[in-house]
MARKE-344820 format. One line per field, with one value per residue (C-alpha): residue in three letters; x negated, y, z negated. Coordinates in steps of 0.25 Angstrom, whole numbers, plus 5000, padded with zeros to 4 digits. Layout:
N
code = c(ALA  ...) $
X = c(X  ...) $
Y = c(Y  ...) $
Z = c(Z  ...) $
END
This chain:
487
code = c(UNK  UNK  UNK  UNK  UNK  UNK  UNK  UNK  UNK  UNK  UNK  UNK  UNK  UNK  UNK  UNK  UNK  UNK  UNK  UNK  UNK  UNK  UNK  UNK  UNK  UNK  UNK  UNK  UNK  UNK  UNK  UNK  UNK  UNK  UNK  UNK  UNK  UNK  UNK  UNK  UNK  UNK  UNK  UNK  UNK  UNK  UNK  UNK  UNK  UNK  UNK  UNK  UNK  UNK  UNK  UNK  UNK  UNK  UNK  UNK  UNK  UNK  UNK  UNK  UNK  UNK  UNK  UNK  UNK  UNK  UNK  UNK  UNK  UNK  UNK  UNK  UNK  UNK  UNK  UNK  UNK  UNK  UNK  UNK  UNK  UNK  UNK  UNK  UNK  UNK  UNK  UNK  UNK  UNK  UNK  UNK  UNK  UNK  UNK  UNK  UNK  UNK  UNK  UNK  UNK  UNK  UNK  UNK  UNK  UNK  UNK  UNK  UNK  UNK  UNK  UNK  UNK  UNK  UNK  UNK  UNK  UNK  UNK  UNK  UNK  UNK  UNK  UNK  UNK  UNK  UNK  UNK  UNK  UNK  UNK  UNK  UNK  UNK  UNK  UNK  UNK  UNK  UNK  UNK  UNK  UNK  UNK  UNK  UNK  UNK  UNK  UNK  UNK  UNK  UNK  UNK  UNK  UNK  UNK  UNK  UNK  UNK  UNK  UNK  UNK  UNK  UNK  UNK  UNK  UNK  UNK  UNK  UNK  UNK  UNK  UNK  UNK  UNK  UNK  UNK  UNK  UNK  UNK  UNK  UNK  UNK  UNK  UNK  UNK  UNK  UNK  UNK  UNK  UNK  UNK  UNK  UNK  UNK  UNK  UNK  UNK  UNK  UNK  UNK  UNK  UNK  UNK  UNK  UNK  UNK  UNK  UNK  UNK  UNK  UNK  UNK  UNK  UNK  UNK  UNK  UNK  UNK  UNK  UNK  UNK  UNK  UNK  UNK  UNK  UNK  UNK  UNK  UNK  UNK  UNK  UNK  UNK  UNK  UNK  UNK  UNK  UNK  UNK  UNK  UNK  UNK  UNK  UNK  UNK  UNK  UNK  UNK  UNK  UNK  UNK  UNK  UNK  UNK  UNK  UNK  UNK  UNK  UNK  UNK  UNK  UNK  UNK  UNK  UNK  UNK  UNK  UNK  UNK  UNK  UNK  UNK  UNK  UNK  UNK  UNK  UNK  UNK  UNK  UNK  UNK  UNK  UNK  UNK  UNK  UNK  UNK  UNK  UNK  UNK  UNK  UNK  UNK  UNK  UNK  UNK  UNK  UNK  UNK  UNK  UNK  UNK  UNK  UNK  UNK  UNK  UNK  UNK  UNK  UNK  UNK  UNK  UNK  UNK  UNK  UNK  UNK  UNK  UNK  UNK  UNK  UNK  UNK  UNK  UNK  UNK  UNK  UNK  UNK  UNK  UNK  UNK  UNK  UNK  UNK  UNK  UNK  UNK  UNK  UNK  UNK  UNK  UNK  UNK  UNK  UNK  UNK  UNK  UNK  UNK  UNK  UNK  UNK  UNK  UNK  UNK  UNK  UNK  UNK  UNK  UNK  UNK  UNK  UNK  UNK  UNK  UNK  UNK  UNK  UNK  UNK  UNK  UNK  UNK  UNK  UNK  UNK  UNK  UNK  UNK  UNK  UNK  UNK  UNK  UNK  UNK  UNK  UNK  UNK  UNK  UNK  UNK  UNK  UNK  UNK  UNK  UNK  UNK  UNK  UNK  UNK  UNK  UNK  UNK  UNK  UNK  UNK  UNK  UNK  UNK  UNK  UNK  UNK  UNK  UNK  UNK  UNK  UNK  UNK  UNK  UNK  UNK  UNK  UNK  UNK  UNK  UNK  UNK  UNK  UNK  UNK  UNK  UNK  UNK  UNK  UNK  UNK  UNK  UNK  UNK  UNK  UNK  UNK  UNK  UNK  UNK  UNK  UNK  UNK  UNK  UNK  UNK  UNK  UNK  UNK  UNK  UNK  UNK  UNK  UNK  UNK  UNK  UNK  UNK  UNK  UNK  UNK  UNK  UNK  UNK  UNK  UNK  UNK  UNK  UNK  UNK  UNK  UNK  UNK  UNK  UNK  UNK  UNK) $
X = c(5028  5024  5016  5014  5008  4996  4992  4994  4984  4974  4976  4975  4963  4954  4960  4947  4945  4948  4962  4965  4956  4962  4955  4950  4960  4957  4965  4958  4969  4971  4975  4983  4991  4993  4998  5007  5013  5016  5023  5030  5036  5040  5047  5056  5058  5064  5075  5069  5073  5067  5070  5072  5064  5053  5047  5033  5033  5017  5004  4992  4990  4987  5003  5007  5000  5007  5021  5020  5014  5024  5037  5033  5029  5044  5049  5052  5050  5039  5045  5034  5039  5030  5025  5021  5036  5043  5057  5068  5059  5059  5073  5078  5068  5071  5087  5083  5076  5082  5072  5076  5064  5052  5039  5033  5020  5019  5011  5022  5034  5040  5042  5053  5068  5077  5082  5094  5090  5087  5097  5094  5081  5085  5067  5058  5045  5033  5020  5011  5022  5021  5010  5021  5032  5026  5033  5033  5021  5028  5022  5027  5040  5039  5048  5052  5044  5052  5056  5053  5041  5040  5047  5039  5046  5042  5049  5058  5060  5071  5061  5069  5061  5063  5060  5049  5052  5039  5040  5032  5028  5024  5016  5008  5007  5001  4991  4985  4984  4977  4968  4964  4963  4953  4946  4949  4943  4943  4931  4938  4941  4952  4953  4968  4970  4982  4999  5001  5017  5010  5010  4996  4991  5002  5000  4988  4979  4985  4991  4980  4969  4978  4977  4964  4959  4953  4953  4962  4955  4967  4968  4979  4979  4968  4958  4946  4933  4939  4942  4928  4921  4930  4926  4912  4914  4925  4918  4930  4928  4943  4945  4960  4961  4970  4966  4967  4958  4948  4947  4945  4934  4926  4929  4920  4909  4902  4898  4905  4901  4909  4899  4907  4920  4919  4933  4939  4955  4964  4980  4993  4989  4982  4966  4961  4951  4940  4943  4939  4926  4921  4923  4915  4904  4903  4906  4904  4917  4927  4940  4949  4963  4976  4990  5005  5016  5023  5033  5021  5018  5007  4997  5000  4988  4972  4959  4952  4949  4938  4937  4938  4945  4945  4956  4967  4974  4969  4978  4988  4985  4987  5001  5006  5009  5009  5015  5018  5032  5038  5053  5059  5051  5044  5028  5020  5009  4993  4989  5003  5010  5022  5027  5017  5028  5024  5029  5023  5024  5019  5033  5043  5056  5063  5067  5075  5090  5086  5090  5091  5078  5072  5080  5074  5062  5059  5066  5061  5052  5043  5042  5041  5031  5034  5019  5015  5002  4996  4990  4977  4973  4966  4977  4973  4984  4984  4992  4995  5007  5020  5033  5040  5037  5031  5020  5008  5003  4990  4996  5011  5024  5030  5044  5048  5062  5059  5051  5062  5073  5067  5064  5078  5081  5078  5089  5078  5075  5083  5074  5061  5054  5039  5030  5016  5003  4988  4981  4967  4968  4982  4984  4994  5002  5017  5021  5034  5040  5053  5062  5069  5083  5086  5084  5079  5065  5056  5041  5032  5029  5044  5048  5034  5038  5051  5045  5036  5048  5054  5042  5030  5019  5013  5026  5025  5023  5010  5014  5027  5029  5042  5045  5058  5065  5058  5054  5068  5073  5084  5091  5087  5076  5064  5051  5042  5031  5031  5030  5017  5011  5012  5004) $
Y = c(4892  4893  4903  4891  4883  4894  4887  4874  4876  4881  4869  4859  4868  4873  4863  4863  4879  4888  4894  4901  4907  4912  4914  4900  4893  4889  4882  4875  4875  4861  4862  4876  4869  4856  4866  4875  4863  4856  4870  4870  4857  4862  4874  4865  4856  4868  4869  4882  4881  4887  4903  4906  4914  4912  4925  4923  4934  4931  4938  4933  4921  4909  4904  4915  4910  4895  4898  4907  4896  4884  4893  4894  4880  4877  4889  4898  4914  4920  4931  4940  4948  4960  4955  4970  4974  4976  4967  4977  4976  4962  4961  4968  4960  4947  4952  4955  4943  4932  4923  4909  4907  4917  4913  4922  4922  4927  4938  4944  4934  4947  4957  4947  4949  4942  4931  4934  4947  4934  4929  4920  4915  4900  4898  4907  4900  4903  4903  4893  4882  4880  4871  4862  4865  4855  4846  4838  4845  4854  4857  4871  4870  4875  4887  4897  4907  4920  4912  4923  4918  4928  4941  4952  4965  4977  4991  4998  5013  5013  5006  4994  4984  4974  4960  4958  4946  4940  4926  4917  4920  4934  4928  4918  4928  4940  4930  4925  4938  4941  4930  4935  4950  4949  4936  4926  4914  4902  4908  4920  4924  4934  4939  4943  4954  4960  4956  4942  4947  4958  4956  4960  4950  4938  4938  4946  4940  4927  4921  4925  4919  4907  4907  4908  4898  4908  4909  4919  4921  4928  4939  4941  4955  4965  4968  4976  4971  4955  4957  4963  4951  4941  4947  4942  4930  4925  4927  4937  4938  4945  4958  4963  4977  4987  5003  5004  4991  4996  5010  5005  4997  5007  5016  5003  5007  4991  4984  4978  4965  4960  4957  4944  4952  4953  4961  4971  4971  4982  4982  4987  5002  5013  5011  5027  5029  5034  5022  5013  5023  5020  5004  5004  5013  5006  4989  4991  4987  4992  4989  4980  4988  4981  4986  4980  4981  4968  4969  4964  4953  4962  4963  4972  4980  4980  4986  4977  4968  4974  4989  4996  5010  5015  5021  5012  5002  4995  4988  4979  4965  4953  4951  4966  4977  4991  5007  5020  5024  5037  5037  5034  5021  5027  5025  5037  5040  5034  5046  5046  5045  5036  5025  5013  5000  4986  4973  4959  4944  4953  4959  4955  4947  4958  4963  4952  4956  4969  4968  4985  4987  4976  4983  4997  4991  4985  4990  4984  4973  4984  4986  5000  5000  5014  5018  5030  5030  5032  5024  5029  5026  5015  5008  5008  5012  5022  5021  5036  5034  5029  5034  5032  5039  5024  5026  5016  5013  5003  4996  4995  5002  5011  5018  5030  5027  5015  5024  5036  5026  5021  5036  5040  5030  5039  5049  5060  5059  5068  5066  5059  5056  5047  5049  5043  5053  5051  5040  5037  5023  5020  5027  5032  5033  5036  5050  5055  5066  5067  5078  5076  5079  5093  5093  5076  5072  5060  5060  5054  5041  5038  5039  5028  5019  5018  5015  5004  4997  4996  4994  4990  5000  5004  5010  5020  5033  5038  5051  5058  5073  5080  5091  5101  5097  5089  5095  5094  5097  5101  5088  5086  5076  5075  5080  5069  5074  5087  5078  5073  5083  5088  5074) $
Z = c(5141  5126  5119  5110  5122  5122  5110  5115  5128  5118  5109  5121  5126  5114  5105  5096  5096  5084  5086  5074  5060  5048  5037  5034  5042  5058  5068  5079  5093  5092  5075  5078  5090  5079  5068  5077  5082  5070  5065  5076  5072  5057  5065  5073  5060  5054  5066  5073  5087  5100  5104  5087  5082  5071  5062  5060  5048  5045  5043  5052  5045  5053  5052  5060  5075  5070  5068  5081  5090  5082  5085  5099  5101  5096  5104  5093  5096  5085  5080  5072  5060  5056  5043  5038  5040  5029  5026  5035  5045  5046  5043  5056  5063  5059  5059  5076  5078  5070  5066  5062  5056  5048  5042  5033  5024  5008  5011  5022  5016  5005  5017  5023  5023  5011  5019  5019  5027  5037  5040  5053  5045  5041  5041  5032  5032  5023  5032  5020  5023  5037  5037  5031  5042  5052  5063  5074  5083  5094  5107  5113  5120  5134  5134  5145  5148  5145  5130  5119  5113  5101  5096  5089  5085  5089  5086  5094  5096  5087  5075  5076  5080  5094  5095  5108  5114  5121  5129  5132  5145  5139  5128  5136  5147  5137  5131  5142  5148  5135  5137  5153  5148  5135  5141  5130  5130  5119  5112  5108  5093  5091  5079  5074  5061  5070  5065  5071  5072  5082  5097  5098  5088  5091  5105  5110  5099  5095  5108  5116  5109  5108  5123  5124  5114  5105  5091  5083  5070  5060  5051  5041  5043  5048  5036  5044  5037  5038  5051  5054  5047  5055  5068  5067  5058  5067  5078  5085  5098  5101  5092  5091  5085  5086  5087  5072  5069  5079  5073  5059  5065  5068  5055  5049  5043  5041  5052  5062  5070  5080  5090  5092  5098  5112  5114  5105  5108  5104  5106  5098  5099  5107  5104  5101  5112  5102  5096  5108  5112  5098  5099  5111  5107  5095  5098  5113  5118  5123  5114  5125  5123  5125  5127  5125  5117  5112  5121  5131  5123  5122  5131  5141  5148  5144  5143  5152  5158  5170  5167  5153  5152  5139  5132  5141  5138  5151  5163  5162  5160  5168  5176  5169  5174  5167  5171  5168  5168  5166  5158  5170  5173  5182  5185  5183  5190  5185  5174  5169  5157  5154  5150  5150  5155  5157  5165  5165  5157  5144  5143  5132  5136  5129  5115  5106  5106  5111  5126  5126  5121  5130  5142  5137  5137  5149  5162  5175  5168  5164  5150  5144  5132  5128  5128  5135  5145  5158  5170  5174  5190  5186  5180  5166  5155  5144  5131  5128  5118  5115  5120  5108  5094  5091  5079  5081  5068  5071  5081  5076  5078  5069  5075  5067  5069  5059  5048  5049  5046  5035  5030  5032  5022  5012  5006  5006  5018  5031  5044  5045  5058  5058  5069  5071  5069  5073  5062  5066  5062  5065  5076  5071  5058  5053  5048  5044  5042  5035  5029  5018  5014  5008  4994  4992  4990  4995  4995  5005  4997  4995  5009  5013  5003  5008  5022  5015  5011  5025  5035  5036  5031  5044  5048  5033  5036  5031  5030  5026  5029  5022  5033  5032  5046  5058  5073  5079  5095  5099  5099  5087  5089  5081  5086  5084  5091  5083  5071  5077  5081  5066  5061) $
END
């Protein structure tokens, strides 16, 4: 079993169909598989061995797809590196996952750590040179189902990222489930402006379209007007977006020609019910919500194959179970709040080199999502809140402690607490409450600059409020619920 066999299968049965479009570049499935096979030979020529990690520090370029599938053919493990991260954040991930090689590109290469801070990396490759890195064409190696197919890092509740290991069985089963539930066919054309380093773009879009033999139109980044123009020009049939994007489109005054779209899909964050209603009223289609996490490959539930229910994330996808449990992992009655737990072929192998975190999150085969929700009497699931203090900014996770630790680096900062506050477009925004050392001075702009140099821009507090003290309980724990209430 090998994820790259999804591509080989479509090259066999849909060879003349268009697989990938990026600007004025395009590949049929036959051409894409041939290029991937030659690149796989090039990777082998570098001495890269099965099981080693290959870092993909790439924007949404065709080279991401080429390198991803070439790595799979060789048995290498693609390691997705967030191109919005700063050097300090990437250094931690590279130090943890220890990739043997990293592929980067000029627009993002400047955010990589220096070579001496990435001691495991023997080869630092430039995306523009991949065309010349060719070897004897290689077919996909036949690997065990439970061998690691990809590693995607997600933040831990402590703020330290954790490497999610997805197996070949995880990715393939989830891709086929996506094709099944979205009723995908070779005639489908999907527009991907969501980052390929994210599980949504990588698995729910790229791998699923390849499985269906459909066409992926790739945009380097999300630009609203360009996105809208491409829907009509490229005859897009599946509209992939996160809630923030739907909100922006509803606010547009220009005409929106979405006549070619048969299905609107939303994931990565909870879709506001008002947005759902307004979209249906304007375009005559419900937005189909998918729910899941990187740890579930990511698809876990879908609304819906048969009976759509507004406001819900639907029911579990094929071969997947979900339930709601209390803090003692006992299932609660329908309608009662609890944590959503998930079991099935989509659940990750575990966290890379982190057995303790794996054991904490997967208990008796059930993955604990950290999301609070409930199931109604019809078996539909609804997301209500999050167990931890995680902030969701346009579908990207921000954990307060990571930002707090950066703020603490400033000599004038005595205490800091970071919370999420409501934002009409992004869902949530980051806000920091700061207590200064007596007699010391610091401006909000100064602290924001400190954060901007250390973490991705979406993690930087948009607002910083200086307060004389932070609210605490008798044991000294900061009462973040009180801070959130202040907004």
